[in-house]
C-alpha positions in Angstrom: 0.1 0.0 0.0 2.7 2.3 0.5 4.1 2.1 -2.5 1.1 2.3 -4.2 0.5 5.7 -1.9 3.9 7.3 -3.4 2.7 7.3 -6.9 -0.1 9.1 -6.5 0.0 12.6 -6.5 0.1 14.9 -3.4 -3.3 15.6 -3.6 -4.4 12.4 -3.9 -2.2 11.4 -1.0 -3.6 14.4 1.2 -7.2 12.8 0.5 -6.3 9.4 1.1 -5.0 9.9 4.4 -8.1 12.3 5.5 -10.7 9.6 4.7 -8.2 7.1 6.8 -8.4 9.9 9.3 -11.9 10.2 9.2 -12.7 6.4 8.9 -14.3 6.9 5.6 -12.5 4.0 4.4 -11.8 0.2 5.4 -8.8 -1.7 4.3 -9.0 -5.6 5.2 -5.8 -7.7 4.8 -5.4 -11.4 4.3 -2.4 -13.0 5.3 -0.8 -16.3 5.6 2.7 -17.1 7.4 2.6 -13.0 7.9 3.0 -12.8 3.6 -0.4 -10.5 2.3 -2.3 -12.8 0.2 -5.3 -10.7 -0.5 -6.9 -7.4 0.4 -9.9 -5.5 0.5 -11.4 -2.1 0.6 -14.5 0.2 0.9 -15.1 3.5 1.4 -18.7 5.7 2.1 -19.8 7.3 -1.1 -22.2 9.4 0.8 -24.4 8.9 4.2 -26.5 5.8 2.6 -24.0 4.6 -0.2 -21.0 2.5 0.4 -18.6 0.9 -2.1 -16.5 -2.1 -2.2 -13.9 -0.1 -3.9 -11.5 -3.5 -4.4 -10.8 -7.0 -3.6 -7.3 -8.6 -4.7 -6.4 -11.9 -4.2 -2.7 -13.5 -4.8 -3.3 -15.6 -7.9 -1.9 -18.8 -6.1 -4.5 -18.3 -3.8 -7.9 -17.8 -5.9 -11.2 -19.5 -6.0 -10.3 -20.9 -2.3 -13.5 -18.6 -1.1 -11.1 -15.9 0.8 -12.0 -13.2 -2.0 -15.9 -14.5 -0.4 -14.8 -14.0 2.8 -13.2 -10.5 2.6 -16.1 -9.4 0.7 -18.3 -10.5 3.7 -15.9 -8.9 6.2 -16.3 -5.4 4.2 -20.5 -5.6 4.3 -21.0 -6.2 7.6 -17.9 -3.6 8.3 -20.4 -1.1 6.2 -23.6 -2.5 7.6 -22.3 -1.9 11.0 -21.9 2.0 9.8 -25.6 2.2 9.0 -24.7 2.2 5.2 -28.1 1.2 3.3 -27.1 0.6 -0.4 -23.7 -1.5 -1.1 -22.2 -1.0 -4.3 -19.4 -3.0 -6.0 -17.7 -2.3 -9.2 -15.3 -4.5 -11.3 -14.4 -5.3 -15.0 -17.4 -7.0 -16.9 -14.5 -10.0 -18.1 -13.8 -10.6 -14.6 -16.4 -13.5 -14.5 -15.3 -14.9 -10.9 -16.0 -11.7 -9.4 -19.3 -11.4 -11.2 -19.9 -14.9 -9.9 -19.2 -14.1 -6.4 -20.9 -11.2 -6.4 -24.0 -12.6 -7.4 -24.1 -15.2 -5.1 -24.1 -12.5 -2.2 -26.9 -10.9 -3.6 -25.3 -8.1 -5.5 -27.5 -7.5 -9.1 -26.5 -4.9 -11.6 -28.0 -1.2 -11.9 -25.8 0.2 -14.4 -23.2 -0.7 -17.2 -20.3 1.9 -17.6 -19.1 1.9 -21.2 -15.7 3.8 -22.6 -14.7 5.2 -26.0 -10.5 5.1 -26.6 
């Protein structure tokens, strides 16, 4: 996370640090033998909507239920913070992520398209 933070502009660094201080973000780290194998991040869009921003699992540990466990914990944290609606975003070709989110009750509400 530190390396990622160093690559960002100074404004994004300030914004990131401020959100962490105000507890508008929550990060969850999965480890095995002190080695990070995955992580997840959520944040508040507003008082009613939270967003699962990232879930990443190391390739060697995928398809073992770790992503689902992280996602469930992130949802639990958002609900504990009285969030009414939870959104998740991921690439449309990411079939495993789409299936996992469907399994957890997520349903599509919009589609974003891009033209280069």
